[in-house]
Every structure is written in C-alpha cells, then in structure tokens.
Backbone as ProteinMPNN parsed JSONL, in Angstrom:
{"seq_chain_A": "MALNSVILPIDPQRLFDEYLLHPETYPIWLVGADEIRAIDETWPAPGSRFHHTVGLWPLHLKDYTESVQVDSPHTFRLLVKARPLVRALVTFTVHGTDDESILAVEEHPQFGPADIVLQPLTDPLIHLRNQASLRRLAALIAERHDAASS", "coords_chain_A": {"N_chain_A": [[-17.032, -28.763, 50.436], [-18.138, -31.624, 52.054], [-19.356, -34.811, 51.297], [-21.179, -37.63, 52.16], [-22.586, -40.947, 52.14], [-24.853, -43.621, 53.034], [-26.355, -46.865, 53.029], [-29.016, -47.979, 54.905], [-30.599, -50.412, 57.037], [-33.409, -49.644, 57.639], [-36.575, -48.036, 57.736], [-37.266, -44.865, 56.119], [-38.831, -42.988, 57.704], [-38.625, -43.966, 60.364], [-35.825, -43.82, 60.68], [-35.453, -41.066, 60.537], [-37.117, -40.148, 62.679], [-36.21, -41.59, 64.993], [-33.44, -41.335, 65.124], [-32.174, -39.104, 63.677], [-33.683, -36.84, 64.497], [-33.319, -36.894, 67.198], [-31.205, -35.616, 69.3], [-30.072, -36.778, 71.54], [-29.112, -39.224, 70.754], [-26.848, -38.642, 69.331], [-24.209, -38.513, 70.637], [-23.665, -41.22, 70.698], [-23.302, -42.129, 68.069], [-22.234, -40.095, 66.442], [-19.215, -38.958, 65.504], [-17.109, -37.115, 67.531], [-19.13, -35.829, 68.9], [-19.845, -35.238, 72.201], [-21.414, -34.695, 74.527], [-24.825, -34.03, 75.224], [-26.198, -31.237, 76.452], [-28.529, -29.74, 76.89], [-31.85, -29.39, 75.554], [-33.94, -27.475, 73.56], [-37.403, -26.878, 74.276], [-39.001, -26.649, 72.03], [-37.755, -28.093, 70.086], [-37.723, -30.137, 67.191], [-38.178, -27.734, 65.808], [-37.638, -25.214, 63.314], [-35.136, -22.86, 64.138], [-34.995, -23.591, 66.775], [-32.833, -25.03, 69.335], [-30.208, -27.316, 70.328], [-27.992, -27.819, 72.998], [-24.593, -28.491, 73.294], [-21.599, -30.408, 74.027], [-18.66, -30.74, 72.327], [-15.928, -32.449, 70.705], [-12.673, -33.932, 71.158], [-10.672, -35.448, 73.644], [-7.855, -33.501, 74.457], [-9.469, -31.337, 74.032], [-12.434, -29.746, 74.459], [-15.406, -28.263, 73.495], [-18.048, -26.069, 74.26], [-21.147, -25.383, 72.911], [-23.785, -24.758, 70.579], [-26.282, -26.332, 68.459], [-28.375, -25.46, 65.82], [-31.634, -25.908, 64.556], [-32.451, -25.66, 61.181], [-33.994, -26.394, 58.95], [-36.719, -28.589, 58.607], [-38.004, -31.257, 57.039], [-39.693, -33.716, 57.293], [-39.91, -37.09, 56.208], [-37.518, -36.474, 54.874], [-35.565, -34.307, 54.652], [-33.231, -32.717, 56.758], [-31.856, -29.971, 58.104], [-29.116, -28.45, 59.67], [-27.475, -25.944, 61.622], [-24.406, -26.036, 62.788], [-22.438, -25.353, 65.601], [-19.329, -24.871, 67.116], [-17.678, -22.967, 68.414], [-14.507, -21.377, 68.9], [-13.753, -22.736, 66.624], [-15.4, -24.211, 64.82], [-18.02, -23.888, 62.511], [-20.702, -24.861, 60.74], [-22.869, -25.828, 58.052], [-25.025, -28.422, 57.996], [-26.556, -30.967, 56.194], [-28.894, -33.471, 56.28], [-30.118, -35.917, 54.198], [-32.707, -38.051, 53.282], [-33.75, -40.947, 51.611], [-35.739, -43.685, 50.457], [-37.195, -46.964, 50.984], [-39.793, -49.105, 52.338], [-38.237, -50.764, 53.937], [-35.573, -49.979, 53.878], [-33.128, -47.329, 53.902], [-31.52, -44.61, 52.268], [-29.129, -42.615, 53.439], [-27.823, -39.477, 53.191], [-25.188, -37.274, 53.983], [-24.315, -34.011, 53.985], [-21.873, -31.66, 54.398], [-21.042, -28.363, 54.972], [-18.51, -26.478, 55.828], [-18.14, -23.267, 57.351], [-16.137, -20.752, 56.896], [-16.027, -18.153, 56.29], [-14.379, -15.492, 54.632], [-12.093, -17.048, 54.399], [-12.835, -19.45, 53.303], [-12.144, -20.343, 50.663], [-9.473, -21.035, 50.895], [-9.253, -22.73, 53.173], [-11.219, -24.766, 52.936], [-10.45, -26.835, 50.983], [-8.559, -28.115, 52.529], [-9.888, -28.975, 54.837], [-12.115, -30.489, 53.983], [-11.427, -33.265, 53.232], [-10.875, -34.329, 55.796], [-13.28, -33.926, 57.16], [-14.896, -35.527, 55.578], [-13.842, -38.101, 56.182], [-14.427, -38.211, 58.946], [-17.255, -38.064, 58.887], [-17.809, -40.356, 57.439], [-16.947, -42.336, 59.232], [-18.792, -41.786, 61.267], [-21.221, -42.493, 60.009], [-20.803, -45.229, 59.694], [-20.818, -45.978, 62.396], [-23.468, -45.282, 63.019], [-24.852, -47.096, 61.395], [-24.059, -49.495, 62.63], [-25.202, -49.141, 65.169], [-27.948, -49.072, 64.529], [-28.232, -51.673, 63.465], [-27.56, -53.153, 65.748], [-29.641, -52.438, 67.535], [-31.799, -53.358, 66.037], [-31.264, -56.119, 65.988], [-31.486, -56.651, 68.739], [-34.187, -56.078, 69.132], [-35.3, -58.081, 67.628], [-34.754, -60.341, 69.018]], "CA_chain_A": [[-18.19, -29.496, 50.886], [-17.939, -33.058, 52.212], [-20.594, -35.555, 51.074], [-21.105, -39.052, 52.468], [-23.889, -41.6, 52.166], [-24.868, -45.006, 53.486], [-27.634, -47.565, 52.962], [-29.315, -48.466, 56.246], [-31.75, -51.321, 57.062], [-34.468, -49.026, 58.435], [-37.375, -47.2, 56.844], [-36.914, -43.443, 56.257], [-39.5, -42.296, 58.809], [-37.996, -44.39, 61.632], [-34.479, -43.247, 60.721], [-35.616, -39.645, 60.823], [-37.714, -39.938, 63.998], [-35.5, -42.212, 66.105], [-32.003, -41.042, 65.159], [-31.798, -37.757, 63.244], [-34.367, -35.816, 65.28], [-33.025, -37.071, 68.627], [-29.808, -35.316, 69.589], [-29.567, -37.659, 72.595], [-28.402, -40.35, 70.141], [-25.646, -38.189, 68.627], [-22.939, -38.951, 71.224], [-23.474, -42.649, 70.454], [-22.868, -42.439, 66.705], [-21.612, -38.978, 65.733], [-17.834, -38.774, 65.936], [-16.84, -35.775, 68.046], [-20.201, -35.419, 69.82], [-19.459, -35.741, 73.512], [-22.482, -34.606, 75.513], [-25.945, -33.13, 74.958], [-26.41, -30.586, 77.745], [-29.916, -29.262, 76.989], [-32.591, -29.362, 74.28], [-35.086, -26.57, 73.619], [-38.708, -27.539, 74.283], [-39.603, -26.59, 70.693], [-36.949, -28.898, 69.167], [-36.746, -29.658, 66.218], [-38.713, -26.623, 64.998], [-36.598, -24.281, 62.859], [-34.77, -21.833, 65.106], [-34.742, -24.186, 68.087], [-31.439, -25.443, 69.504], [-29.749, -28.16, 71.423], [-26.704, -27.35, 73.494], [-23.741, -29.671, 73.324], [-20.156, -30.354, 74.192], [-18.063, -31.507, 71.237], [-14.475, -32.498, 70.694], [-11.967, -35.106, 71.652], [-9.727, -35.066, 74.684], [-8.176, -32.675, 75.621], [-10.203, -30.152, 73.593], [-13.893, -29.848, 74.514], [-16.029, -26.955, 73.282], [-19.487, -26.014, 74.545], [-21.848, -24.468, 72.022], [-25.12, -25.262, 70.256], [-26.672, -26.605, 67.085], [-29.695, -24.886, 65.574], [-32.425, -26.467, 63.469], [-32.678, -24.694, 60.107], [-35.092, -26.875, 58.095], [-37.191, -29.937, 58.882], [-38.98, -31.76, 56.069], [-39.72, -35.135, 57.66], [-38.669, -37.745, 56.599], [-36.59, -36.34, 53.762], [-34.465, -33.348, 54.79], [-33.021, -32.091, 58.062], [-30.692, -29.084, 57.955], [-28.667, -27.923, 60.956], [-26.322, -25.061, 61.712], [-23.606, -26.583, 63.886], [-21.443, -24.401, 66.088], [-18.389, -25.226, 68.179], [-16.782, -21.835, 68.23], [-14.186, -20.573, 67.724], [-13.186, -23.555, 65.561], [-16.316, -24.839, 63.864], [-19.354, -23.409, 62.145], [-20.967, -25.605, 59.511], [-24.236, -26.157, 57.674], [-25.075, -29.869, 57.762], [-27.842, -31.392, 55.658], [-29.187, -34.899, 56.196], [-31.139, -36.2, 53.194], [-33.108, -39.453, 53.404], [-34.615, -41.535, 50.596], [-35.762, -45.118, 50.693], [-38.387, -47.791, 50.86], [-40.318, -49.52, 53.644], [-37.277, -51.494, 54.769], [-34.211, -49.46, 53.857], [-32.966, -45.898, 53.64], [-30.234, -44.055, 51.86], [-28.892, -41.393, 54.188], [-26.693, -38.669, 52.715], [-24.795, -36.182, 54.873], [-23.549, -32.996, 53.268], [-21.398, -30.7, 55.39], [-20.389, -27.174, 54.429], [-17.909, -25.605, 56.841], [-18.279, -21.85, 57.041], [-14.962, -20.04, 57.384], [-16.08, -16.781, 55.806], [-13.471, -15.222, 53.519], [-11.043, -18.075, 54.317], [-13.388, -20.668, 52.693], [-11.425, -20.765, 49.461], [-8.179, -21.6, 51.295], [-9.379, -23.774, 54.187], [-12.105, -25.868, 52.57], [-9.747, -27.987, 50.406], [-7.81, -28.79, 53.585], [-10.777, -29.578, 55.829], [-13.085, -31.423, 53.4], [-11.061, -34.678, 53.386], [-10.995, -34.721, 57.204], [-14.714, -33.994, 57.451], [-15.39, -36.715, 54.878], [-13.45, -39.271, 56.97], [-15.197, -38.204, 60.187], [-18.65, -38.397, 58.601], [-17.822, -41.763, 57.035], [-16.889, -43.103, 60.48], [-20.069, -41.582, 61.951], [-22.254, -43.296, 59.348], [-20.54, -46.634, 60.061], [-21.298, -46.143, 63.767], [-24.923, -45.253, 62.976], [-25.279, -48.384, 60.83], [-23.849, -50.505, 63.667], [-26.207, -48.897, 66.204], [-29.249, -49.508, 63.995], [-28.175, -53.139, 63.395], [-27.587, -53.662, 67.123], [-30.999, -52.255, 68.061], [-32.677, -54.253, 65.268], [-31.008, -57.467, 66.489], [-32.035, -56.727, 70.091], [-35.639, -56.105, 69.012], [-35.68, -59.349, 67.015], [-34.517, -61.437, 69.986]], "C_chain_A": [[-17.844, -30.976, 50.934], [-19.299, -33.745, 52.084], [-20.339, -37.023, 51.338], [-22.502, -39.633, 52.387], [-23.733, -43.052, 52.59], [-26.27, -45.562, 53.266], [-27.845, -48.22, 54.317], [-30.569, -49.335, 56.229], [-32.87, -50.814, 57.979], [-35.271, -48.124, 57.499], [-37.085, -45.722, 57.122], [-37.557, -42.731, 57.443], [-38.889, -42.675, 60.153], [-36.598, -43.818, 61.771], [-34.56, -41.79, 61.146], [-36.052, -39.435, 62.273], [-36.833, -40.431, 65.144], [-34.028, -41.818, 66.21], [-31.687, -39.59, 64.803], [-32.431, -36.675, 64.118], [-34.057, -35.884, 66.774], [-31.553, -36.846, 68.919], [-29.216, -36.202, 70.684], [-28.797, -38.836, 72.014], [-27.056, -39.926, 69.544], [-24.34, -38.603, 69.295], [-22.648, -40.442, 71.013], [-22.856, -42.874, 69.071], [-22.113, -41.32, 66.005], [-20.222, -38.699, 66.3], [-17.613, -37.316, 66.33], [-17.917, -35.263, 68.981], [-19.912, -36.061, 71.167], [-20.636, -35.776, 74.486], [-23.565, -33.652, 75.007], [-26.337, -32.548, 76.312], [-27.847, -30.133, 77.953], [-30.526, -29.25, 75.59], [-33.782, -28.433, 74.465], [-36.391, -27.368, 73.566], [-39.34, -27.593, 72.903], [-38.822, -27.406, 69.661], [-37.831, -29.913, 68.472], [-37.246, -28.518, 65.33], [-37.569, -25.701, 64.55], [-36.397, -23.135, 63.859], [-34.508, -22.383, 66.497], [-33.327, -24.768, 68.113], [-31.305, -26.591, 70.494], [-28.326, -27.733, 71.732], [-25.827, -28.568, 73.757], [-22.315, -29.337, 73.726], [-19.605, -31.248, 73.1], [-16.548, -31.513, 71.398], [-13.958, -33.821, 71.205], [-10.953, -34.621, 72.663], [-8.451, -34.579, 74.048], [-9.028, -31.453, 75.271], [-11.702, -30.423, 73.587], [-14.475, -28.444, 74.422], [-17.526, -27.053, 73.559], [-20.109, -24.976, 73.63], [-23.213, -25.056, 71.744], [-25.236, -25.563, 68.771], [-28.103, -26.119, 66.939], [-30.368, -25.582, 64.39], [-32.713, -25.368, 62.447], [-33.883, -25.093, 59.254], [-35.427, -28.31, 58.48], [-38.271, -30.267, 57.864], [-39.005, -33.276, 56.236], [-40.436, -35.951, 56.598], [-37.555, -37.579, 55.565], [-35.372, -35.46, 54.015], [-34.436, -32.781, 56.202], [-31.729, -31.291, 57.952], [-30.398, -28.419, 59.293], [-27.515, -26.954, 60.774], [-25.582, -25.47, 62.977], [-22.557, -25.556, 64.289], [-20.628, -25.034, 67.212], [-17.286, -24.186, 68.085], [-15.666, -21.856, 69.261], [-13.76, -21.393, 66.515], [-14.159, -23.95, 64.465], [-17.615, -24.048, 63.742], [-19.619, -24.072, 60.802], [-22.461, -25.775, 59.313], [-24.23, -27.624, 57.285], [-26.474, -30.226, 57.297], [-27.891, -32.909, 55.608], [-30.314, -35.049, 55.178], [-31.424, -37.689, 53.224], [-34.039, -39.815, 52.254], [-34.689, -43.018, 50.897], [-37.105, -45.748, 50.462], [-38.847, -48.169, 52.263], [-39.276, -50.193, 54.526], [-35.827, -51.045, 54.638], [-34.193, -47.992, 53.454], [-31.582, -45.624, 53.095], [-30.123, -42.72, 52.573], [-27.661, -40.709, 53.614], [-26.459, -37.549, 53.719], [-23.896, -35.254, 54.078], [-23.16, -31.918, 54.282], [-20.604, -29.589, 54.715], [-19.804, -26.353, 55.58], [-18.016, -24.155, 56.393], [-17.134, -21.084, 57.702], [-14.976, -18.575, 56.979], [-15.114, -16.593, 54.649], [-12.385, -16.291, 53.346], [-11.542, -19.376, 53.681], [-12.522, -21.2, 51.563], [-10.083, -21.425, 49.79], [-8.356, -22.819, 52.199], [-10.206, -24.982, 53.754], [-11.385, -27.04, 51.913], [-8.932, -28.767, 51.445], [-8.728, -29.543, 54.547], [-11.731, -30.623, 55.248], [-12.679, -32.89, 53.52], [-11.189, -35.178, 54.831], [-12.455, -34.855, 57.614], [-15.315, -35.235, 56.797], [-15.072, -37.983, 55.683], [-14.248, -39.357, 58.27], [-16.643, -38.618, 59.929], [-18.802, -39.839, 58.137], [-17.804, -42.664, 58.275], [-18.202, -42.979, 61.251], [-21.166, -42.436, 61.331], [-22.046, -44.786, 59.6], [-21.053, -46.912, 61.475], [-22.823, -46.142, 63.82], [-25.46, -46.575, 62.44], [-25.144, -49.497, 61.872], [-24.889, -50.366, 64.777], [-27.578, -49.383, 65.754], [-29.295, -51.034, 63.942], [-28.27, -53.744, 64.795], [-28.989, -53.571, 67.722], [-31.991, -53.16, 67.338], [-32.515, -55.688, 65.765], [-31.609, -57.664, 67.874], [-33.569, -56.819, 70.045], [-36.139, -57.431, 68.438], [-35.538, -60.522, 67.969], [-35.69, -61.679, 70.884]], "O_chain_A": [[-17.316, -31.524, 49.967], [-20.278, -33.312, 52.692], [-19.393, -37.6, 50.803], [-23.49, -38.916, 52.543], [-22.65, -43.632, 52.519], [-27.253, -44.823, 53.311], [-26.97, -48.925, 54.82], [-31.51, -49.041, 55.492], [-33.23, -51.465, 58.96], [-34.715, -47.52, 56.581], [-36.701, -45.366, 58.237], [-36.893, -41.947, 58.121], [-38.657, -41.807, 60.994], [-36.215, -43.376, 62.854], [-33.813, -41.345, 62.018], [-35.447, -38.652, 63.006], [-36.722, -39.753, 66.166], [-33.431, -41.953, 67.278], [-30.993, -38.913, 65.562], [-31.771, -35.688, 64.444], [-34.491, -35.019, 67.534], [-30.743, -37.765, 68.803], [-27.998, -36.365, 70.757], [-27.928, -39.397, 72.682], [-26.21, -40.78, 69.28], [-23.42, -39.016, 68.589], [-21.501, -40.871, 71.139], [-21.977, -43.722, 68.921], [-21.402, -41.592, 65.038], [-20.082, -38.258, 67.441], [-17.896, -36.402, 65.555], [-17.663, -34.36, 69.778], [-19.754, -37.278, 71.264], [-20.836, -36.767, 75.188], [-23.266, -32.604, 74.435], [-26.758, -33.277, 77.21], [-28.336, -30.14, 79.083], [-29.826, -29.119, 74.586], [-34.548, -28.584, 75.417], [-36.474, -28.399, 72.898], [-40.135, -28.491, 72.626], [-39.183, -27.414, 68.484], [-38.657, -30.524, 69.149], [-36.771, -28.363, 64.205], [-36.643, -25.44, 65.318], [-37.353, -22.534, 64.348], [-33.87, -21.72, 67.316], [-32.704, -24.974, 67.071], [-32.152, -26.805, 71.362], [-27.565, -27.341, 70.848], [-26.263, -29.546, 74.364], [-21.893, -28.181, 73.762], [-20.035, -32.393, 72.959], [-15.973, -30.7, 72.122], [-14.714, -34.699, 71.623], [-10.434, -33.511, 72.551], [-7.982, -35.238, 73.12], [-9.281, -30.617, 76.138], [-12.186, -31.236, 72.8], [-14.088, -27.549, 75.174], [-18.185, -28.005, 73.14], [-19.659, -23.831, 73.576], [-23.754, -25.78, 72.579], [-24.428, -25.127, 67.951], [-28.938, -26.336, 67.816], [-29.743, -25.812, 63.354], [-33.163, -24.28, 62.805], [-34.693, -24.245, 58.878], [-34.537, -29.142, 58.657], [-39.325, -29.631, 57.834], [-38.427, -34.018, 55.442], [-41.493, -35.531, 56.126], [-36.727, -38.477, 55.409], [-34.259, -35.824, 53.634], [-35.467, -32.416, 56.767], [-30.652, -31.848, 57.737], [-31.292, -27.898, 59.96], [-26.682, -27.121, 59.883], [-26.068, -25.274, 64.091], [-21.88, -24.969, 63.445], [-21.172, -25.647, 68.13], [-16.142, -24.476, 67.734], [-15.872, -22.311, 70.386], [-13.434, -20.82, 65.475], [-13.778, -24.016, 63.296], [-18.208, -23.611, 64.728], [-18.87, -23.879, 59.845], [-23.223, -25.857, 60.276], [-23.522, -28.029, 56.362], [-27.462, -29.84, 57.921], [-27.049, -33.553, 54.982], [-31.344, -34.384, 55.284], [-30.5, -38.502, 53.195], [-34.991, -39.093, 51.957], [-33.787, -43.559, 51.535], [-38.009, -45.178, 49.851], [-38.358, -47.626, 53.254], [-39.418, -50.192, 55.749], [-34.938, -51.663, 55.223], [-35.089, -47.488, 52.777], [-30.611, -46.31, 53.415], [-30.919, -41.809, 52.343], [-26.583, -41.3, 53.559], [-27.403, -36.953, 54.238], [-22.853, -35.659, 53.566], [-24.022, -31.338, 54.942], [-19.638, -29.835, 53.994], [-20.533, -25.609, 56.237], [-17.986, -23.858, 55.199], [-17.16, -20.807, 58.901], [-14.042, -17.835, 57.289], [-15.035, -17.45, 53.769], [-11.819, -16.423, 52.261], [-10.763, -20.317, 53.53], [-12.207, -22.389, 51.525], [-9.613, -22.28, 49.039], [-7.681, -23.831, 52.011], [-9.917, -26.106, 54.165], [-11.687, -28.181, 52.262], [-8.65, -29.949, 51.252], [-8.382, -30.626, 55.018], [-12.119, -31.554, 55.954], [-13.523, -33.709, 53.884], [-11.57, -36.327, 55.057], [-12.823, -35.787, 58.329], [-16.148, -35.915, 57.397], [-15.937, -38.843, 55.846], [-14.696, -40.436, 58.657], [-17.197, -39.432, 60.668], [-19.818, -40.476, 58.414], [-18.556, -43.635, 58.355], [-18.676, -43.959, 61.827], [-21.959, -43.041, 62.053], [-23.02, -45.531, 59.708], [-21.652, -47.959, 61.726], [-23.415, -46.912, 64.576], [-26.426, -47.113, 62.981], [-26.025, -50.35, 61.982], [-25.401, -51.37, 65.273], [-28.289, -50.035, 66.518], [-30.297, -51.631, 64.336], [-28.978, -54.73, 65.002], [-29.465, -54.52, 68.344], [-32.923, -53.673, 67.956], [-33.505, -56.398, 65.946], [-32.177, -58.718, 68.16], [-34.173, -57.552, 70.828], [-37.258, -57.856, 68.724], [-36.133, -61.578, 67.754], [-35.639, -62.562, 71.741]]}, "name": "protein", "num_of_chains": 1, "seq": "MALNSVILPIDPQRLFDEYLLHPETYPIWLVGADEIRAIDETWPAPGSRFHHTVGLWPLHLKDYTESVQVDSPHTFRLLVKARPLVRALVTFTVHGTDDESILAVEEHPQFGPADIVLQPLTDPLIHLRNQASLRRLAALIAERHDAASS"}
C-alpha cells in the first residue's frame, strides 16, 4: 500500500467538489492520466464509471474507473482499472478547516495471489507517482487561486 498526503490551500468541500469529483481535471494533475473519454450520467454515485485512457507514450491503455464510496467531503474511494497491467483501490481522504485541507491518497494495487511478491516492488513507484501528482494538484490549485485573486 502506498500512502501520500499534502496540505492544500483550499477548503475540504471545494477540494472535493472541484477536483476529486471531476475526472475532467485528472489529466491535468494525475500523473499517467491521459484522456477522459466518457463519464456516466450518474457519476459519482457508487457503481458509476468514467472511461479513460492512461499511460505514458508509447503505452496507452483504455479502461475505466468505478466509484466505490462517496462521503463528501471526507472520503472518495475508486476502483481504478487499466488492464491488463493495473487494478487498484484508491482512497482519497480529506480533512481540514475553512481555508486548508489535508488530502491523503492511499493506493492498494490488486495483483491477486501475486500481491505478496509484487507489492513491495510496486509500492515505491506508486508512492513517487502519487507524490508527483499531489505536487501537480497543489500547483493547479495555487494557479487557479492566483488567477481568481487577480
């Protein structure tokens, strides 16, 4: 399991509503997210999906991510798929005050019986990717905040 967190200058509800619940923002800040192809009309209700293309050149995989749990503005759990390589349970947890949030991202790759062997190899890479993603999210929030203040 890879766990990352960041403090962001945005209240928890706005973070949840404007960034976590909107897959359209993912290609901007989520490392590896390339394109959002479609979003179910019932998104983000549990069981609903958005369809995406993920990967880095030259490998691009088309699959979907499914909403598992939504407890706004505190918890958002997703089942991410980019088969045949990736299947992971990702949990975003948000805590904070009126002007800042602590966002934690916990990612559990699901390799089935190979978990015990593969997880120690993949966790450090997932941790680095999620760390970079959270830096990009922080930069995006700061950029939008600066633009709104101008």
